[in-house]
C-alpha positions in Angstrom: 1.1 21.1 -76.6 2.8 19.2 -73.6 4.7 20.9 -70.8 8.1 19.0 -72.0 7.4 20.9 -75.7 6.6 24.1 -74.4 9.5 24.4 -72.6 11.8 23.0 -75.5 10.3 26.0 -77.7 11.4 28.7 -74.7 14.6 27.4 -74.7 15.0 27.5 -78.3 13.9 30.6 -78.8 15.8 31.9 -75.9 19.1 30.1 -77.8 18.1 31.9 -81.0 17.6 34.9 -79.1 20.8 34.7 -77.7 22.3 33.8 -81.1 21.3 36.6 -82.7 22.2 38.8 -79.9 25.8 37.4 -80.2 25.8 38.4 -83.9 24.3 41.8 -83.4 27.4 42.1 -80.8 30.1 41.1 -83.6 28.7 43.1 -86.1 28.8 46.2 -83.9 32.3 45.2 -82.6 33.2 44.9 -86.4 31.6 48.2 -87.6 33.6 50.2 -84.8 36.6 48.1 -85.3 36.8 48.9 -89.1 35.8 52.5 -88.7 38.2 53.0 -85.6 41.0 51.5 -87.9 39.9 54.0 -90.4 40.0 57.1 -88.2 43.7 55.8 -87.1 45.1 55.1 -90.4 43.4 58.8 -91.6 44.9 60.3 -88.4 48.2 58.3 -89.5 48.3 60.0 -93.0 47.6 63.0 -92.0 50.0 63.1 -88.9 52.5 61.8 -91.6 51.6 64.7 -94.1 52.3 67.0 -91.7 55.1 66.0 -90.1 56.7 65.4 -93.8 55.7 68.7 -94.7 57.2 70.6 -91.9 60.7 68.6 -92.5 60.5 69.5 -96.2 59.8 73.3 -95.1 62.3 73.5 -92.2 64.3 76.4 -92.1 66.7 74.6 -89.4 69.6 74.9 -92.0 69.2 78.5 -92.5 72.5 79.8 -91.1 72.2 83.7 -89.6 74.6 86.6 -88.6 74.5 90.0 -87.5 75.6 92.8 -89.3 75.5 96.7 -88.5 73.0 98.4 -91.2 73.7 102.0 -93.0 77.3 101.3 -93.7 77.4 103.2 -97.1 80.8 102.9 -99.2 81.8 103.6 -103.0 84.5 101.3 -102.8 84.7 97.3 -103.5 84.0 95.6 -100.5 85.1 92.0 -99.7 82.9 90.2 -98.0 82.7 87.1 -95.5 80.0 85.4 -97.2 79.4 84.0 -100.6 76.9 85.8 -101.4 77.1 88.6 -98.9 74.2 88.8 -96.6 75.0 92.4 -95.1 77.5 94.9 -94.1 79.2 97.8 -96.0 77.3 98.2 -99.6 77.7 101.1 -101.8 75.1 104.0 -101.9 72.9 102.9 -104.4 70.7 99.8 -104.6 70.1 96.7 -107.0 67.0 97.3 -109.1 64.6 94.1 -107.7 64.4 91.9 -110.9 65.8 88.9 -112.1 69.0 88.7 -114.0 71.0 87.2 -116.4 74.1 88.3 -115.5 76.1 88.8 -112.1 75.6 91.8 -110.8 77.1 93.7 -108.1 77.1 92.4 -104.8 78.0 95.8 -103.0 74.2 97.2 -104.7 72.5 93.7 -104.1 73.3 94.2 -100.2 71.9 97.6 -100.5 68.6 96.0 -101.7 69.0 93.1 -99.0 69.2 95.8 -96.3 65.4 97.7 -97.9 64.1 94.0 -97.1 64.8 91.9 -100.7 65.8 88.1 -100.8 68.4 87.6 -103.5 68.2 84.3 -105.3 71.8 83.4 -106.5 72.7 80.3 -108.5 76.0 78.9 -110.2 76.3 80.0 -113.9 76.5 76.8 -115.0 73.1 75.4 -113.2 71.1 73.5 -115.6 68.6 75.7 -117.5 66.0 73.5 -116.0 66.8 74.4 -112.6 67.3 78.3 -113.6 64.1 78.2 -115.2 62.5 76.7 -112.2 64.1 79.1 -109.6 62.7 82.1 -112.2 59.1 80.4 -111.7 59.9 80.7 -108.0 61.1 84.0 -108.2 58.1 85.3 -110.0 55.3 84.0 -108.3 56.8 83.6 -104.3 56.5 86.6 -102.1 56.5 90.1 -103.2 58.1 90.5 -106.5 58.8 94.3 -105.6 61.5 92.8 -103.2 62.8 90.2 -105.5 66.3 89.3 -106.7 68.1 86.7 -108.8 71.4 86.6 -110.4 73.9 84.1 -111.2 77.2 83.9 -108.8 80.4 82.7 -109.6 81.9 80.3 -107.1 79.1 79.7 -104.8 79.6 77.0 -102.0 76.3 75.0 -103.2 74.5 75.3 -106.7 72.0 77.5 -105.3 71.8 79.8 -102.5 69.2 82.3 -101.1 69.8 85.5 -99.0 68.3 88.1 -97.1 69.9 90.5 -94.6 71.6 88.3 -92.3 70.4 85.1 -93.4 70.9 82.3 -95.8 70.1 78.9 -96.8 72.4 76.9 -99.2 70.1 74.3 -102.0 70.9 71.5 -104.4 67.3 71.7 -106.0 65.6 74.5 -107.4 62.2 72.5 -106.7 63.0 72.5 -103.0 59.9 73.6 -100.9 62.7 75.2 -98.7 63.2 77.9 -100.8 59.5 79.5 -100.9 59.5 78.8 -97.3 62.9 81.1 -96.9 61.1 83.8 -99.1 58.1 83.6 -97.0 59.9 84.1 -93.9 62.8 86.7 -94.3 61.5 88.6 -97.5 60.8 92.0 -95.6 61.0 90.2 -92.5 62.1 91.0 -88.9 65.4 91.5 -89.4 65.5 94.0 -92.1 67.0 97.0 -91.3 64.8 99.4 -93.9 61.3 97.3 -94.0 59.6 98.4 -96.7 62.3 101.2 -98.3 62.2 100.9 -102.0 63.9 98.4 -104.3 63.5 100.1 -107.2 63.1 104.3 -108.7 64.8 106.5 -110.1 67.9 105.7 -108.1 67.8 102.0 -108.7 71.0 100.3 -110.3 69.7 98.4 -113.3 72.8 97.2 -115.2 74.6 93.9 -114.4 78.1 93.9 -113.4 79.7 93.4 -116.9 77.6 96.7 -117.6 78.8 99.4 -115.7 81.3 99.5 -112.7 80.3 100.8 -109.4 79.4 104.6 -109.8 82.2 106.4 -108.6 81.8 108.5 -105.3 79.8 112.2 -105.8 82.1 115.2 -106.2 80.6 118.2 -103.8 77.7 119.1 -106.5 76.3 115.8 -106.5 74.1 114.3 -103.9 73.9 110.6 -102.6 70.6 108.9 -103.8 67.9 109.6 -101.4 66.2 106.4 -99.9 62.3 106.7 -99.8 59.8 104.1 -98.8 57.6 102.6 -101.8 54.0 103.6 -101.1 53.2 100.5 -102.4 55.0 98.0 -100.2 54.0 96.4 -97.5 55.8 93.7 -95.8 52.1 92.0 -95.5 51.9 91.3 -98.9 53.0 87.7 -98.7 52.1 85.1 -100.6 
């Protein structure tokens, strides 16, 4: 082999190696670029989901007011909010349950004082919406501290309340409903957290079934408020 041929062969091999290295670099860049793009997309999707989830469950629209607790009365109360979220209330509390007819606000507010969440809805709300509310009410939070009933003349199709807090909604499937229950049921502002929302002294009738109870005579006693032994604010779902 002549010197010229040997030199040409070396140059040819060098070109082949250089071309191979360029192909390897392009492949590596393509691989890392594709992988990086996938990571960016995944981060973007996850970030969008988290931001969207936070937006959907945001409780920024909750209105809050302060009320002194323990204001027991026997008369009808004219409340500022519809439905009420605190203030004077009857000595008897409402049994926490799902009612198909309106209940006395004076009993419901006493239940709020004990840590209950009260889901109210317009009486003409579509049945599918009411059924969804019942599904949420029976599967979210503590059932021992859940009230639900229709309420005439609401400012919104659905209103959910706790002691001192309230949120207006238009859709029973709104994730904010569950978020409200989890935050405010037996929450930090509950005047008597863990006090029973049931028991022998609880009112189980609706407003059309019985009037507000009369003030007891000297021989009668007002109901005793004792904590429910099985109730715990930490039992949120």
